[in-house]
PLY file of the C-alpha trace (Angstrom):
ply
format ascii 1.0
element vertex 78
property float x
property float y
property float z
element edge 77
property int vertex1
property int vertex2
end_header
0.00 0.00 0.00
1.41 3.40 -0.92
1.82 6.22 1.54
-0.17 9.40 1.21
1.76 12.45 0.22
2.07 15.05 2.96
0.65 18.55 2.81
3.60 20.93 2.81
4.35 24.62 2.78
6.27 26.09 -0.15
9.31 26.52 2.11
9.32 22.82 3.07
8.95 21.78 -0.57
11.77 24.10 -1.63
14.09 22.55 0.96
13.24 19.05 -0.26
13.82 19.69 -3.95
17.04 21.53 -3.16
18.28 18.24 -1.64
17.43 16.61 -4.96
19.78 18.96 -6.86
17.39 21.71 -7.94
18.29 25.36 -7.59
16.21 28.51 -7.53
16.19 30.08 -11.00
13.79 33.03 -10.83
10.51 34.30 -9.45
7.60 36.04 -11.09
5.03 37.30 -8.66
4.33 34.52 -6.19
5.64 31.69 -8.38
9.19 30.41 -8.07
10.87 28.55 -10.92
13.30 25.81 -9.89
15.70 24.18 -12.36
18.00 21.18 -12.37
21.26 20.97 -14.31
19.84 18.15 -16.46
17.03 20.37 -17.78
14.14 19.44 -15.49
12.20 22.35 -14.00
9.08 23.09 -12.00
7.08 25.97 -10.60
6.30 26.30 -6.90
3.57 28.74 -5.83
4.59 30.70 -2.75
1.53 32.03 -0.97
2.09 32.92 2.71
-0.22 31.07 5.05
-1.26 28.51 2.43
-0.17 24.92 1.97
0.60 22.97 -1.17
-2.04 20.28 -1.48
-1.48 16.65 -2.42
-2.73 17.08 -5.98
-0.38 19.95 -6.77
2.49 18.16 -5.02
1.87 15.09 -7.21
1.98 17.33 -10.32
5.26 18.90 -9.19
6.77 15.46 -8.56
5.66 14.37 -12.02
7.31 17.49 -13.52
10.64 16.64 -11.88
10.41 12.88 -12.52
10.47 11.92 -8.85
8.43 9.05 -7.45
6.33 9.78 -4.32
8.20 7.08 -2.33
11.54 8.68 -3.20
10.19 12.10 -2.23
9.00 10.85 1.17
12.47 9.36 1.82
13.96 12.72 0.83
11.76 14.51 3.36
12.89 12.19 6.15
16.59 12.87 5.43
18.17 15.61 7.51
0 1
1 2
2 3
3 4
4 5
5 6
6 7
7 8
8 9
9 10
10 11
11 12
12 13
13 14
14 15
15 16
16 17
17 18
18 19
19 20
20 21
21 22
22 23
23 24
24 25
25 26
26 27
27 28
28 29
29 30
30 31
31 32
32 33
33 34
34 35
35 36
36 37
37 38
38 39
39 40
40 41
41 42
42 43
43 44
44 45
45 46
46 47
47 48
48 49
49 50
50 51
51 52
52 53
53 54
54 55
55 56
56 57
57 58
58 59
59 60
60 61
61 62
62 63
63 64
64 65
65 66
66 67
67 68
68 69
69 70
70 71
71 72
72 73
73 74
74 75
75 76
76 77
């Protein structure tokens, strides 16, 4: 049985994808663009006081070609 994805803030998600090798590229309004050296990229909405839901998190993981199980392991790493 697969684990449910957590509900995260944009700051928590940014920390996690930074561990995966992504770096902040630019920001337009409240949307940050994160890029990887191999060409993958994604957009993270940064809205203070709001969380990133499971559906959007799944879309972001699909954009960066990261399986949910791998992402959960990444979150548990210090």
